[in-house]
VOKEBA-671587 format. One line per 8 residues: number of its first residue (from 0); their letters; for each residue x, y, z of C-alpha. Coordinates in steps of 0.2 Angstrom, whole numbers, plus 2048, in hexadecimal, padded with zeros to 3 digits. Example, Ala and Ser with C-alpha at 12.3 -4.5 7.8 and 13.67 -1.06 7.14 Angstrom:
! VOKEBA-671587
0 = AS = 83E,7EA,827; 844,7FB,824;
! end
This chain:
! VOKEBA-671587
0 = XXXXXXXX = 8EF,DBA,2F7; 8F6,DAA,2FE; 908,DA7,2FA; 90B,D94,2F7; 918,D89,2FD; 928,D89,2F3; 927,D9B,2EE; 931,DA3,2FC;
8 = XXXXXXXX = 943,DA2,302; 947,D9A,312; 94C,DAB,31B; 93B,DB2,316; 932,DA3,31C; 93C,DA3,32D; 939,DB6,32F; 926,DB4,32C;
16 = XXXXXXXX = 925,DA5,338; 92D,DAF,346; 922,DBE,343; 912,DB4,342; 916,DAB,353; 919,DBB,35B; 909,DC3,354; 8FF,DB4,358;
24 = XXXXXXXX = 906,DB3,36A; 902,DC6,36D; 8F1,DC4,365; 8ED,DB6,371; 8F3,DC0,37F; 8E8,DD0,37A; 8D9,DC6,375; 8C9,DC9,37F;
32 = XXXXXXXX = 8C3,DB7,382; 8B1,DBD,385; 8B1,DC1,372; 8B8,DB1,36C; 8A8,DAD,362; 8AC,DBE,359; 8BD,DB8,355; 8B6,DA8,34E;
40 = XXXXXXXX = 8A9,DB1,343; 8B6,DBC,33B; 8C2,DAD,339; 8B4,DA4,32F; 8B0,DB4,325; 8C2,DB5,31F; 8C1,DA2,31B; 8B2,DA5,310;
48 = XXXXXXXX = 8B7,DB6,309; 8C6,DAD,300; 8B9,DA4,2F5; 8B2,DB4,2EF; 8BC,DB7,2DF; 8BE,DC6,2D4; 8C3,DC1,2C2; 8D2,DCB,2BC;
56 = XXXXXXXX = 8D7,DC7,2AA; 8DB,DB5,2A9; 8DD,DB3,2BC; 8D3,DB8,2CB; 8D6,DC0,2DC; 8CB,DBD,2EC; 8C5,DC8,2FB; 8CF,DC8,30B;
64 = XXXXXXXX = 8C5,DD3,317; 8D4,DD5,322; 8D0,DE7,324; 8BF,DE4,32C; 8C7,DD6,337; 8D4,DE1,33D; 8C8,DEF,342; 8BE,DE2,34C;
72 = XXXXXXXX = 8CB,DD8,354; 8DC,DE2,355; 8EA,DD7,35A; 8DE,DC8,35B; 8DE,DC8,348; 8EE,DBE,348; 8E7,DAE,350; 8D7,DB0,347;
80 = XXXXXXXX = 8DF,DB1,336; 8EC,DA3,33A; 8DE,D97,33E; 8D5,D9B,32E; 8E5,D9A,324; 8E8,D89,32C; 8D7,D82,327; 8D9,D89,315;
88 = XXXXXXXX = 8E9,D80,314; 8E2,D6F,31B; 8D2,D6E,312; 8D6,D77,301; 8E8,D78,2FF; 8E9,D8B,2FF; 8FA,D92,303; 903,D84,30D;
96 = XXXXXXXX = 90B,D81,31E; 91C,D86,31B; 916,D97,315; 909,D98,323; 913,DA5,32D; 916,DB1,31F; 904,DB0,319; 8FE,DB3,32B;
104 = XXXXXXXX = 909,DC2,32D; 905,DC9,31C; 8F2,DC9,31F; 8F1,DCC,332; 8FE,DD9,335; 8F5,DE6,329; 8E5,DE1,332; 8ED,DE7,343;
112 = XXXXXXXX = 8F4,DF7,33B; 8E3,DFB,334; 8DC,DF9,346; 8E8,E06,34D; 8E6,E12,33E; 8D3,E12,33C; 8CB,E0D,34C; 8C8,E1F,352;
120 = XXXXXXXX = 8C2,E23,340; 8B4,E16,340; 8AE,E1C,351; 8AB,E2E,34A; 89A,E35,34D; 898,E38,33A; 893,E29,331; 89B,E30,321;
128 = XXXXXXXX = 8AC,E32,32A; 8AA,E21,332; 8A7,E19,321; 8B6,E22,319; 8C1,E1B,327; 8B9,E0A,324; 8BD,E0B,312; 8CF,E10,316;
136 = XXXXXXXX = 8D1,E01,322; 8CA,DF5,315; 8D4,DFB,306; 8E3,DFF,310; 8E4,DEE,318; 8E4,DE6,307; 8F1,DF2,300; 8FD,DEF,30E;
144 = XXXXXXXX = 8FA,DDC,30C; 8FD,DDD,2FA; 90E,DE7,2FC; 913,DDA,30A; 90F,DCB,2FE; 919,DD4,2F0; 927,DD7,2FC; 928,DC5,302;
152 = XXXXXXXX = 929,DC0,2F0; 936,DCD,2EB; 941,DC8,2FA; 941,DB6,2F4; 94A,DBA,2E4; 94A,DC4,2D4; 940,DB6,2CC; 931,DBB,2D6;
160 = XXXXXXXX = 931,DCE,2D2; 925,DCD,2C3; 919,DC3,2CE; 91B,DD0,2DC; 916,DDE,2CF; 908,DD4,2C9; 901,DD2,2DB; 901,DE4,2DE;
168 = XXXXXXXX = 8F7,DE8,2CE; 8EB,DDA,2CF; 8E5,DDF,2E0; 8E0,DF1,2DD; 8CE,DEB,2D9; 8CE,DE1,2E9; 8D3,DF1,2F3; 8C5,DFB,2EB;
176 = XXXXXXXX = 8B8,DED,2EF; 8BE,DEA,301; 8BE,DFD,304; 8AC,DFD,2FF; 8A7,DED,309; 8B0,DF3,319; 8A8,E04,318; 897,DFC,317;
184 = XXXXXXXX = 89A,DF0,324; 8A0,DFD,330; 890,E07,32D; 885,DF8,330; 88F,DF2,340; 88F,E03,348; 87C,E02,347; 878,DF0,34C;
192 = XXXXXXXX = 887,DEA,356; 893,DF8,35A; 89C,DEE,368; 8A2,DE3,359; 8AE,DF1,355; 8B1,DF5,367; 8A6,E04,366; 89C,E08,376;
200 = XXXXXX = 889,E03,374; 884,E15,377; 892,E1D,36D; 886,E25,361; 87C,E2D,36E; 88B,E36,376;
! end
């Protein structure tokens, strides 16, 4: 899901950088610093998830987990994912520094959208309903990220339209897997550590 340096036009890079700066600044302002370890754990989870690849034909795609990260962090997903993307660029050459702003926005903004769309659903008293909203959050975040990546490529020129279409098709399996993984994670976290999802500890006894 990382776009590499050299693939995007200058206006797209500039727009992505400005949006990323605004998102990270607002995320830092909204961050509850008592939960800083949680931010670090989820940043590390994203870092590791990028190594879990699903073979697709002659290529492969990797997990993202931005839906789960968004459900747990809200706006704080921006700084958490920025740190992970910087470390991936430094140590493994994933993406790049020029495209860092676009990659951050493409992955973190859908995470924030999922937080506002699904946070009430995952707090439902019915585990089935909560799991469904978790699945929607996991799959939905990947779907929106995929569309944004394809849009970033398409806005950079007609030469990238084929790559944009391939990105959309290749990530359908990732959407399904992340929907299942996020639903399962929501059910587990509700039982063992509900405050991780900003749920009151006695929510299930209400």
